[in-house]
C-alpha positions as a Markdown table, in Angstrom:
| # | Residue | x | y | z |
|---|---|---|---|---|
| 1 | Met | -8.3 | 0.1 | 24.9 |
| 2 | Arg | -6.5 | 2.1 | 24.5 |
| 3 | Leu | -3.9 | 0.4 | 26.6 |
| 4 | Leu | -4.2 | -2.7 | 24.0 |
| 5 | Leu | -4.1 | 0.4 | 21.0 |
| 6 | Ser | -1.1 | 1.8 | 22.1 |
| 7 | Phe | 0.8 | -1.8 | 22.0 |
| 8 | Phe | -0.7 | -3.1 | 18.3 |
| 9 | Pro | 1.8 | -1.7 | 16.1 |
| 10 | Phe | 4.5 | -3.8 | 18.3 |
| 11 | Ile | 2.0 | -6.7 | 18.2 |
| 12 | Val | 1.9 | -6.1 | 15.0 |
| 13 | His | 6.2 | -5.1 | 13.7 |
| 14 | Phe | 6.8 | -8.6 | 16.6 |
| 15 | Thr | 4.1 | -10.8 | 14.3 |
| 16 | Leu | 6.1 | -9.6 | 10.9 |
| 17 | Phe | 9.7 | -10.3 | 12.7 |
| 18 | Leu | 8.5 | -13.2 | 14.0 |
| 19 | Gly | 8.0 | -14.8 | 10.9 |
| 20 | Thr | 10.4 | -13.6 | 8.6 |
| 21 | Leu | 12.9 | -15.1 | 10.7 |
| 22 | Tyr | 11.2 | -18.4 | 10.7 |
| 23 | Ala | 11.0 | -18.2 | 7.4 |
| 24 | Leu | 14.0 | -17.0 | 6.9 |
| 25 | Gly | 15.2 | -20.0 | 9.4 |
| 26 | Glu | 13.8 | -22.4 | 7.6 |
| 27 | Gly | 11.9 | -23.7 | 10.9 |
| 28 | Arg | 16.0 | -24.3 | 12.7 |
| 29 | Phe | 15.5 | -22.1 | 15.2 |
| 30 | Gly | 13.6 | -23.3 | 18.7 |
| 31 | Leu | 10.9 | -21.2 | 20.0 |
| 32 | Val | 12.9 | -19.3 | 22.5 |
| 33 | Thr | 15.5 | -18.0 | 20.1 |
| 34 | Leu | 12.5 | -16.8 | 17.8 |
| 35 | Leu | 11.0 | -14.7 | 20.4 |
| 36 | Leu | 14.2 | -13.6 | 21.8 |
| 37 | Cys | 15.4 | -12.6 | 18.7 |
| 38 | Ala | 11.9 | -11.2 | 17.1 |
| 39 | Ser | 11.3 | -9.3 | 20.6 |
| 40 | Gly | 15.3 | -7.6 | 19.9 |
| 41 | Leu | 14.0 | -6.8 | 16.3 |
| 42 | Thr | 11.4 | -5.0 | 16.9 |
| 43 | Leu | 12.3 | -3.4 | 20.3 |
| 44 | Ile | 15.0 | -1.9 | 18.1 |
| 45 | Tyr | 12.6 | -0.8 | 15.1 |
| 46 | His | 10.9 | 1.2 | 17.4 |
| 47 | Phe | 13.5 | 2.7 | 19.3 |
| 48 | Ile | 15.5 | 4.2 | 15.8 |
| 49 | Ser | 12.3 | 4.3 | 13.6 |
| 50 | Pro | 11.2 | 7.6 | 13.4 |
| 51 | Lys | 7.9 | 8.2 | 15.4 |
| 52 | His | 4.9 | 8.2 | 12.2 |
| 53 | Thr | 3.0 | 11.3 | 11.6 |
| 54 | Tyr | 0.5 | 9.3 | 9.9 |
| 55 | Gln | -2.1 | 6.8 | 11.3 |
| 56 | Leu | -4.0 | 4.5 | 9.1 |
| 57 | Arg | -8.3 | 5.3 | 9.8 |
| 58 | Leu | -9.8 | 2.0 | 9.6 |
| 59 | Gly | -13.1 | 3.4 | 8.9 |
| 60 | Asn | -11.7 | 3.9 | 5.7 |
| 61 | Leu | -10.0 | 1.2 | 4.7 |
| 62 | Val | -13.6 | -0.3 | 5.0 |
| 63 | Arg | -14.7 | 1.5 | 3.0 |
| 64 | Phe | -11.6 | 1.9 | 0.9 |
| 65 | Ile | -11.2 | -2.4 | 0.1 |
| 66 | Pro | -14.6 | -2.6 | -1.6 |
| 67 | Phe | -14.0 | 0.3 | -4.1 |
| 68 | Phe | -10.4 | -1.3 | -5.1 |
| 69 | Leu | -11.6 | -4.6 | -5.5 |
| 70 | Tyr | -14.5 | -3.8 | -8.0 |
| 71 | His | -12.7 | -1.0 | -10.3 |
| 72 | Ser | -9.7 | -4.0 | -10.3 |
| 73 | Phe | -12.3 | -6.0 | -11.5 |
| 74 | Leu | -13.5 | -4.0 | -13.9 |
| 75 | Gly | -10.3 | -2.6 | -15.0 |
| 76 | Ala | -9.5 | -6.9 | -15.9 |
| 77 | Leu | -12.0 | -7.1 | -17.7 |
| 78 | Gly | -10.8 | -4.0 | -19.8 |
| 79 | Val | -7.3 | -5.0 | -20.4 |
| 80 | Ala | -8.9 | -9.1 | -21.3 |
| 81 | Lys | -11.1 | -7.3 | -23.8 |
| 82 | Leu | -8.1 | -5.7 | -25.2 |
| 83 | Ile | -6.3 | -8.8 | -24.9 |
| 84 | Leu | -9.4 | -11.2 | -27.1 |
| 85 | Lys | -9.1 | -7.8 | -30.1 |
| 86 | Arg | -8.1 | -9.9 | -33.1 |
| 87 | His | -6.0 | -7.3 | -33.7 |
| 88 | Ile | -4.0 | -5.6 | -30.7 |
| 89 | Ala | -3.6 | -1.6 | -31.4 |
| 90 | Leu | -2.1 | -0.5 | -27.9 |
| 91 | Ser | -1.8 | 3.2 | -27.4 |
| 92 | Pro | -0.5 | 3.4 | -23.5 |
| 93 | His | -0.4 | 6.6 | -21.7 |
| 94 | Tyr | 1.8 | 8.2 | -18.8 |
| 95 | His | -0.3 | 10.2 | -16.2 |
| 96 | Thr | 1.3 | 12.6 | -13.4 |
| 97 | Leu | -0.2 | 12.8 | -10.2 |
| 98 | Pro | 0.5 | 14.8 | -7.6 |
| 99 | Leu | 1.2 | 13.6 | -3.9 |
| 100 | His | 0.3 | 15.0 | -1.1 |
| 101 | Gly | 1.8 | 12.3 | 1.8 |
| 102 | Thr | 4.7 | 11.4 | 3.3 |
| 103 | Pro | 6.9 | 9.5 | 1.8 |
| 104 | Ala | 5.4 | 5.8 | 3.1 |
| 105 | Thr | 1.9 | 7.4 | 2.2 |
| 106 | Asn | 3.2 | 8.1 | -1.4 |
| 107 | Ala | 4.7 | 4.9 | -1.4 |
| 108 | Ile | 2.0 | 3.3 | -0.7 |
| 109 | Thr | -0.4 | 4.9 | -3.5 |
| 110 | Ala | 2.9 | 4.0 | -5.6 |
| 111 | Asn | 2.0 | 0.5 | -4.7 |
| 112 | Ile | -1.9 | 0.3 | -4.7 |
| 113 | Phe | -2.0 | 2.2 | -8.1 |
| 114 | Ser | 0.3 | -0.4 | -9.3 |
| 115 | Leu | -1.7 | -3.2 | -8.2 |
| 116 | Met | -5.1 | -2.3 | -10.6 |
| 117 | Pro | -5.1 | -3.8 | -13.8 |
| 118 | Gly | -3.3 | -1.8 | -16.5 |
| 119 | Thr | -1.9 | 0.4 | -14.5 |
| 120 | Leu | 1.7 | 0.8 | -13.6 |
| 121 | Ser | 4.0 | 3.0 | -11.0 |
| 122 | Val | 7.0 | 4.1 | -12.5 |
| 123 | Glu | 8.1 | 6.8 | -11.0 |
| 124 | Ile | 7.7 | 8.4 | -7.7 |
| 125 | Arg | 9.1 | 11.6 | -6.6 |
| 126 | Pro | 8.0 | 13.3 | -3.0 |
| 127 | Ala | 5.6 | 15.6 | -4.6 |
| 128 | Ser | 4.1 | 13.6 | -7.8 |
| 129 | Leu | 3.7 | 10.0 | -9.5 |
| 130 | Thr | 4.1 | 9.2 | -12.8 |
| 131 | Leu | 1.4 | 5.8 | -14.2 |
| 132 | His | 1.7 | 4.3 | -17.0 |
| 133 | Ile | -1.6 | 2.9 | -18.6 |
| 134 | Leu | -1.6 | -0.1 | -20.7 |
| 135 | Asp | -4.1 | 1.9 | -23.1 |
| 136 | Ile | -5.2 | 5.1 | -23.5 |
| 137 | Ser | -8.8 | 3.6 | -23.6 |
| 138 | Leu | -8.4 | 1.9 | -19.6 |
| 139 | Phe | -7.3 | 5.7 | -18.7 |
| 140 | Asp | -10.3 | 7.5 | -16.6 |
| 141 | Glu | -8.5 | 10.9 | -15.3 |
| 142 | Ala | -11.7 | 10.9 | -12.9 |
| 143 | Leu | -11.0 | 7.2 | -11.7 |
| 144 | Ile | -7.3 | 7.8 | -10.4 |
| 145 | Arg | -8.6 | 11.6 | -9.1 |
| 146 | Gln | -10.9 | 9.7 | -6.9 |
| 147 | Thr | -8.6 | 6.6 | -6.1 |
| 148 | His | -6.5 | 8.8 | -4.9 |
| 149 | Gln | -8.3 | 11.3 | -3.1 |
| 150 | Lys | -9.5 | 7.7 | -1.0 |
| 151 | Leu | -5.6 | 6.9 | -0.8 |
| 152 | Glu | -5.9 | 10.1 | 0.9 |
| 153 | Ala | -8.6 | 9.4 | 2.7 |
| 154 | Leu | -6.6 | 6.3 | 4.7 |
| 155 | Phe | -3.9 | 8.1 | 6.2 |
| 156 | Ser | -4.7 | 11.4 | 9.2 |
| 157 | Pro | -2.4 | 12.9 | 11.2 |
| 158 | Ala | -1.7 | 11.1 | 14.0 |
| 159 | Arg | -3.1 | 12.4 | 17.6 |
| 160 | Arg | 0.0 | 13.7 | 20.3 |
| 161 | Gly | -0.6 | 12.2 | 23.5 |
| 162 | Phe | -4.3 | 10.2 | 25.0 |
């Protein structure tokens, strides 16, 4: 099982490279050419990429997905309520959130917040993320903090060795 898990990142990257090459080539490349190119790109990527210091915690991901979908639905209802008002008077708000992860985990955090209705990540720095909230009535600092904590819980320091 451990051997299979150690090959999982390789399989994921291989699949991504294979799909990308197929899409870019619009089906013009043969199967052997695609497999060789995807294998080569995956090997090069794994040799030159920095070793990851964080790994995704699948149990926390399973708990995060329903939380994210539920709050995205509530956010969409809030935005719809704003849109359906007879007179729209928006009061935008900016909120800066401290970040403590790696550049990759911070980028994921920024992208998740941008996917939530009424919220957009406007600036990401090594130690902070600035969010644009469509209207102050949609701003919920406790929810932002809770979402950020759940996102940080998705990643844990990678274990060294077996």
